[in-house]
Legacy VTK file of the C-alpha trace (Angstrom):
# vtk DataFile Version 3.0
C-alpha trace
ASCII
DATASET POLYDATA
POINTS 96 float
69.927 -35.801 20.757
68.865 -32.278 21.710
67.553 -31.555 25.186
63.743 -31.642 25.021
62.864 -30.959 28.641
59.189 -30.290 29.276
57.997 -28.172 32.158
55.270 -30.471 33.468
54.020 -27.891 35.968
53.592 -25.330 33.167
51.728 -27.770 30.916
49.506 -28.899 33.814
48.730 -25.262 34.588
47.748 -24.637 30.942
45.437 -27.667 31.103
44.125 -26.501 34.503
45.129 -29.791 36.108
46.352 -29.997 39.686
49.163 -32.548 39.989
50.928 -33.864 43.050
54.728 -33.891 43.189
54.678 -37.651 42.546
52.508 -37.180 39.441
54.755 -34.388 38.154
57.794 -36.643 38.417
55.999 -39.631 36.856
54.569 -37.610 33.933
57.946 -35.941 33.392
59.556 -39.358 32.996
56.801 -40.500 30.634
57.096 -37.352 28.505
60.862 -37.831 28.243
60.172 -41.318 26.867
57.764 -39.880 24.316
60.349 -37.305 23.228
62.948 -40.101 22.797
60.560 -41.944 20.463
59.984 -38.751 18.477
63.731 -38.288 18.165
64.039 -41.844 16.798
61.363 -41.083 14.197
63.284 -38.032 13.025
66.210 -40.336 12.153
64.133 -42.281 9.578
65.165 -41.647 5.964
62.087 -40.360 4.135
63.887 -39.142 1.017
61.680 -39.688 -2.032
58.542 -40.498 -0.030
55.589 -38.302 -0.873
53.847 -36.675 2.072
50.308 -37.939 2.693
47.505 -37.268 5.112
45.870 -40.684 4.539
47.283 -44.132 3.863
44.912 -44.592 0.931
43.402 -42.135 -1.503
40.246 -40.399 -0.350
37.418 -39.368 -2.642
33.761 -38.514 -2.263
31.237 -40.807 -3.836
28.454 -38.609 -5.095
25.223 -39.938 -6.521
22.731 -38.109 -8.646
20.333 -36.098 -6.486
17.056 -37.310 -7.897
13.644 -37.789 -6.257
12.948 -41.316 -5.034
9.609 -42.855 -4.110
8.869 -42.437 -0.406
6.687 -44.108 2.181
2.963 -43.409 2.074
1.166 -41.659 4.941
-0.868 -44.790 5.647
2.241 -46.953 5.907
3.914 -44.373 8.164
0.940 -44.103 10.513
0.385 -47.881 10.608
2.735 -48.290 13.612
2.201 -44.851 15.185
1.184 -45.113 18.858
-1.045 -41.992 18.628
-2.503 -40.401 15.515
-5.309 -38.095 14.523
-6.491 -36.394 11.322
-3.968 -38.402 9.314
-1.053 -37.058 11.374
1.268 -38.358 14.073
0.459 -36.924 17.510
3.211 -36.342 20.059
3.096 -35.094 23.658
3.219 -31.336 24.194
6.723 -30.265 25.293
6.283 -26.479 25.639
3.929 -24.746 28.053
1.741 -22.094 26.470
LINES 1 97
96 0 1 2 3 4 5 6 7 8 9 10 11 12 13 14 15 16 17 18 19 20 21 22 23 24 25 26 27 28 29 30 31 32 33 34 35 36 37 38 39 40 41 42 43 44 45 46 47 48 49 50 51 52 53 54 55 56 57 58 59 60 61 62 63 64 65 66 67 68 69 70 71 72 73 74 75 76 77 78 79 80 81 82 83 84 85 86 87 88 89 90 91 92 93 94 95
């Protein structure tokens, strides 16, 4: 296995994270474990296996874009807490 040492201080600096010496040592050990797992994956024989980005096929389901009947104004305003002139009234949010 090739040497995959990771400079934890450098990576922490890139991420703008301040780490103590104990954290640097602990994360270094954890990252070495991750790199060992990656090395094991590179040993897997994938000859004849097609590369994929998803486990199953992905396709868009598109329906016809056609007008559909909507809700009437009366039905919409039936549960409105405040209404006037056949419209929904809301509190003012911008000072004039």
